[in-house]
C-alpha positions as CSV (number, residue, x, y, z in Angstrom):
1,M,94.7,48.4,15.7
2,T,91.8,50.6,15.0
3,T,90.9,51.8,11.6
4,T,88.4,54.5,12.7
5,P,89.7,57.9,11.6
6,E,90.3,60.4,14.3
7,R,87.9,63.4,14.5
8,S,89.5,66.5,13.2
9,D,89.3,69.6,15.4
10,S,89.9,72.0,12.5
11,P,87.0,74.4,11.8
12,R,84.6,73.8,8.9
13,R,84.7,75.9,5.9
14,T,81.5,78.0,5.6
15,S,79.9,78.9,2.3
16,R,80.4,82.5,1.3
17,R,77.7,82.6,-1.3
18,D,75.7,84.9,1.0
19,D,78.6,87.3,1.7
20,P,77.6,90.8,0.4
21,A,81.3,91.7,0.1
22,L,81.8,89.1,-2.6
23,Y,78.4,89.4,-4.2
24,P,77.2,93.0,-4.1
25,F,73.8,92.2,-5.8
26,L,72.8,90.4,-2.6
27,K,72.2,93.8,-1.0
28,N,69.5,94.6,-3.5
29,R,68.0,91.1,-3.2
30,A,67.7,91.4,0.5
31,R,65.6,94.5,0.1
32,E,63.1,92.7,-2.1
33,P,60.1,91.1,-0.4
34,E,60.5,87.4,-0.3
35,T,57.7,85.6,-2.3
36,P,56.5,82.6,-0.3
37,G,56.6,79.3,-2.0
38,L,53.8,76.8,-2.5
39,W,54.3,74.8,0.6
40,R,54.7,77.9,2.8
41,R,51.4,79.3,1.4
42,M,49.7,76.0,2.1
43,R,51.0,75.9,5.7
44,E,49.9,79.5,6.3
45,G,46.5,78.9,4.8
46,L,46.0,75.7,7.0
47,A,47.1,77.6,10.1
48,D,44.6,80.4,9.4
49,F,41.9,77.8,8.8
50,L,42.6,76.0,12.1
51,T,42.9,79.2,14.2
52,A,40.0,81.1,12.7
53,P,37.3,79.7,15.0
54,Y,39.3,81.0,18.0
55,E,40.0,84.5,16.7
56,D,36.4,85.7,17.1
57,D,34.4,83.1,19.1
58,D,31.4,85.4,19.6
59,W,30.9,85.9,15.9
60,H,31.2,82.2,15.0
61,M,29.0,81.2,17.9
62,N,26.3,83.7,16.9
63,G,26.5,82.5,13.3
64,Y,26.2,78.9,14.4
65,L,23.2,79.6,16.6
66,A,21.5,81.6,13.8
67,V,21.9,78.6,11.4
68,R,20.6,76.1,14.0
69,G,17.7,78.4,14.8
70,Y,16.8,78.7,11.1
71,Q,16.9,74.9,10.7
72,R,14.7,74.4,13.7
73,E,12.2,77.0,12.5
74,M,12.0,75.4,9.0
75,A,11.5,72.0,10.5
76,R,8.7,73.3,12.8
77,R,7.0,75.0,9.8
78,S,7.2,71.8,7.8
79,R,5.7,69.7,10.6
80,S,3.0,72.2,11.1
81,S,2.1,72.3,7.4
82,L,2.0,68.5,7.2
83,R,-0.3,68.3,10.3
84,Q,-2.6,71.0,8.8
85,R,-2.9,69.0,5.6
86,T,-3.7,65.9,7.6
87,R,-6.5,67.8,9.5
88,D,-7.9,68.9,6.2
89,G,-8.0,65.3,5.0
90,W,-5.3,65.4,2.3
91,W,-3.4,62.1,1.9
92,L,0.4,62.2,2.0
93,G,2.4,59.5,0.3
94,P,1.5,56.4,-1.7
95,A,-2.0,55.0,-1.4
96,P,-2.5,52.3,1.2
97,Y,-3.7,48.8,0.1
98,G,-7.4,49.0,-0.8
99,Y,-7.3,52.6,-2.0
100,T,-6.0,54.6,-5.0
101,L,-5.2,58.3,-5.2
102,E,-7.5,61.0,-6.6
103,H,-5.6,64.1,-7.6
104,H,-6.8,67.7,-6.9
105,W,-5.2,71.0,-7.9
106,V,-5.5,73.5,-5.0
107,E,-4.7,77.2,-5.4
108,A,-2.6,78.6,-2.6
109,E,-3.0,82.0,-1.0
110,T,0.3,83.1,-2.4
111,G,-0.9,82.3,-5.9
112,C,1.2,79.2,-6.4
113,G,-0.9,76.2,-6.2
114,G,-0.1,72.5,-5.8
115,W,-1.4,69.0,-6.2
116,R,-3.3,67.4,-3.3
117,H,-4.5,63.9,-3.0
118,R,-7.7,62.1,-1.7
119,L,-8.2,58.4,-1.3
120,I,-10.8,56.6,-3.3
121,V,-11.7,52.9,-3.1
122,D,-9.8,50.3,-5.2
123,E,-12.6,48.0,-6.1
124,L,-10.3,45.1,-6.7
125,R,-8.4,45.2,-3.4
126,A,-10.9,46.8,-1.0
127,P,-12.7,43.5,-0.2
128,V,-9.4,41.8,0.7
129,V,-8.9,44.4,3.5
130,A,-12.1,43.4,5.3
131,L,-11.2,39.7,4.7
132,I,-7.8,40.1,6.4
133,F,-9.3,41.8,9.5
134,A,-11.9,39.1,9.8
135,W,-9.4,36.2,9.4
136,Y,-7.2,37.8,12.0
137,L,-9.9,38.6,14.5
138,H,-12.2,35.6,14.2
139,G,-9.9,33.0,12.8
140,K,-7.0,33.9,15.1
141,L,-4.5,33.6,12.3
142,S,-1.0,34.9,12.6
143,E,0.6,37.2,10.1
144,S,2.5,34.3,8.6
145,D,-0.7,32.3,8.3
146,L,-2.5,35.2,6.6
147,T,0.4,35.6,4.2
148,R,0.3,31.9,3.2
149,L,-3.5,32.0,2.8
150,L,-3.5,35.2,0.7
151,T,-0.8,33.7,-1.5
152,E,-2.6,30.3,-1.9
153,Q,-5.9,32.0,-2.8
154,E,-4.2,34.4,-5.2
155,H,-5.7,37.6,-3.8
156,S,-4.6,40.9,-5.4
157,R,-1.1,41.6,-4.3
158,P,0.0,44.9,-2.8
159,A,1.9,47.4,-4.9
160,D,5.5,48.5,-4.3
161,P,5.4,52.1,-3.0
162,V,8.3,53.1,-5.3
163,S,7.8,51.3,-8.6
164,G,4.1,50.7,-8.3
165,R,4.5,47.1,-9.4
166,P,2.7,44.2,-7.6
167,R,4.9,42.4,-5.1
168,A,4.5,39.2,-3.2
169,W,2.5,39.0,0.0
170,S,4.6,39.1,3.1
171,P,4.1,39.3,6.9
172,G,5.2,42.9,6.7
173,A,2.6,43.8,4.2
174,V,-0.1,42.1,6.3
175,R,1.2,43.9,9.4
176,T,1.0,47.3,7.7
177,I,-2.7,46.7,6.8
178,L,-3.7,45.5,10.3
179,N,-2.0,48.5,12.0
180,N,-3.3,51.2,9.6
181,P,-6.3,53.3,10.9
182,V,-6.9,54.7,7.4
183,Y,-9.5,52.1,6.9
184,L,-11.8,54.0,9.4
185,G,-12.2,56.7,6.8
186,Y,-9.8,59.2,8.4
187,V,-6.4,60.5,7.4
188,V,-4.1,59.9,10.3
189,R,-0.5,61.0,11.0
190,G,1.8,60.8,14.0
191,R,1.4,57.2,14.9
192,T,5.1,57.0,15.9
193,L,7.3,59.5,17.6
194,R,11.1,59.0,16.9
195,G,10.4,55.3,16.0
196,V,8.2,54.6,19.1
197,D,4.5,53.7,18.8
198,Q,2.1,56.3,20.2
199,P,-1.3,55.8,21.7
200,P,-4.3,56.8,19.5
201,E,-5.1,59.9,21.5
202,R,-1.7,61.4,20.4
203,W,-2.3,60.8,16.7
204,T,-3.2,63.6,14.4
205,W,-6.6,62.9,12.8
206,S,-8.4,64.6,10.0
207,Q,-11.3,66.7,11.3
208,Q,-13.9,64.4,9.6
209,R,-14.0,61.3,7.4
210,R,-12.6,61.9,4.0
211,H,-12.9,58.6,2.2
212,Q,-14.9,55.4,2.3
213,V,-14.7,53.1,5.4
214,L,-13.4,49.6,4.6
215,V,-13.3,48.2,8.2
216,E,-16.0,48.7,10.9
217,P,-14.6,50.7,13.9
218,A,-15.5,47.9,16.3
219,V,-13.6,45.4,14.2
220,Y,-10.6,47.6,13.8
221,W,-10.3,48.5,17.5
222,A,-10.7,44.9,18.6
223,V,-7.8,44.0,16.3
224,Y,-5.8,47.0,17.5
225,N,-6.3,46.1,21.2
226,R,-5.1,42.6,20.6
227,R,-1.9,43.8,18.9
228,F,-0.9,46.8,21.1
229,R,-0.3,47.2,24.8
230,W,-2.3,50.4,25.5
231,G,-5.2,48.5,27.0
232,P,-8.8,48.6,25.8
233,V,-9.1,51.7,23.6
234,Q,-11.8,52.8,21.2
235,P,-11.6,56.5,20.8
236,E,-14.4,58.6,19.5
237,T,-12.8,59.4,16.2
238,D,-15.5,62.0,15.2
239,G,-14.2,64.3,17.9
240,I,-10.8,63.0,18.7
241,G,-8.1,65.5,19.8
242,L,-5.4,66.6,17.5
243,A,-1.6,66.2,18.0
244,D,0.3,68.9,19.9
245,D,1.8,71.5,17.6
246,G,5.0,71.4,19.6
247,R,5.5,67.7,19.2
248,E,7.6,66.1,16.5
249,A,5.5,63.4,14.9
250,A,6.4,61.0,12.1
């Protein structure tokens, strides 16, 4: 015996709340514009947002290209300005080990000037630079050996580029000193391109020496040739070529 009730074939009763014959005011309500609810407005707004890029592709594409072109132009002008400052011998960024910054106020052609910086010798740390190059070249010491020796002899420590406080000697600090051509008396930019080391002939050099030399050129290039793969190089820095304006240097 089954207890499942049989399905009735009788028709369902329908609601007559929308019947104008019973509710005459529904005729007037039907004529009034329906105010969309919150969720409907949200759905319509989202649909408009998603379909907008396809309604006028030419306008959106032209706007996108205009923004990208503006960004590229601003980046090109920024790189060109930085290269020109390098050629003029102005230093950009914190002072490297062995130097301190000397501040100069320069009036611009537009009437709005700005601060520029030259490098002057740090009498306390400058002798340590020549000592590091001599130990590396003649003593054939590694960066770790130089770090240990500098720490044991308590030579003046490098300063943190952000806080300016002295920090402990490290192989990274020694590597930065050995790789930096600033000790030749020139301001140099563009030694890397998108994170890849570049040969010296592609660097941007100041047009002349702008600060005191701390390492003799022969010593610097001997160290450089030992550390890099370009082969024997010793460019004539007094007349070295400048970086290409169309190249992105860092």
